[in-house]
N, C-alpha and C positions, 0 to 999 in steps of 0.2 A: 538398804537405802542407798548405799554407795554404788551398787550396781545399776540402779535405776537412774541415778544422776549421770553416770558415765554414758548410758544409752541416750539420754536426752541431749547431752553435750555433743555426742557424735552425730546425732540427727540434725542438730542445729548447724554444726560445721558443714555437713553434706549439703544442706539447703543453701547456706551462704555461698559455698563453692559453686553450686549449680547456678545460682543467681548471678554471681560474678562472671562465670563462663558465658552465660546467655547475654549479658550486657556487653562483654567484649566481642562476641560474635556479631552483635548488632552494630557495633562501631566499625568493624572491619568491612562489613557489607555496605554500610552507608545508609541502610534503610531500617535499621532496628530502632527500638525505642530509646536506646542510649545515645544515638547520634544527634538527635534534636532536629534533623531535617529529613524530609522524605525524598526518596529517589523517584523522580518523575520520568517515566519511560518516554523515549523519543519516538516520533512517528516515522514510519518507513517512507522513503521517498518514492519508491517504485511500485506502490500498490495499485489495486484496481481503481480506487477512488482518484488517485493522481492521474491515471491515464484518462479517465472520463473527464476530469477537470481540464486537462490539456486540450482535449477535443472540443469541449464546450466553450473554451476560451476564444476560439476562432469565430469570426463573424461570417456566417454563411451568406449574408446579403451583400458582402463586399464584391463578390464575383458576378452579381446579377447585371444583365445588360441594361442600358438606359432606354426605357420605352416611353418617355414623355413625348407626346406628339407636339408640344409647343416648342421644344428645343430642336427637333430635327424635322426635316421635310419628308414625310412618309406618304404623301398623296402622289400616286403614280400619274394622275391626269393633270397635275398642276402645270406642267410645261409642254403638254402634248399638242394642244390645239390653241392657236391664237385667233381671236375674232378680228377680222379685218375692219369691221365697222365699229368696233368698240374702242374706247379710248384707253 
């Protein structure tokens, strides 16, 4: 009976030591269950999505020419002929 008790005590000590080591490793890394907080990965700043977002952020309509006919005089015959009898 003494031999069985010694084996059980050794197994319990090994289990407790492994559990303590696992908890300490979790605290060192900062993302284990022993730390209480999760480590949130940071997004990379130079990825493909960031490049697409930078290009989409520009307004392509800002470089369009003004084609409103009421703002500019675009009629080529407007000043070509003057009617001498008209007022």
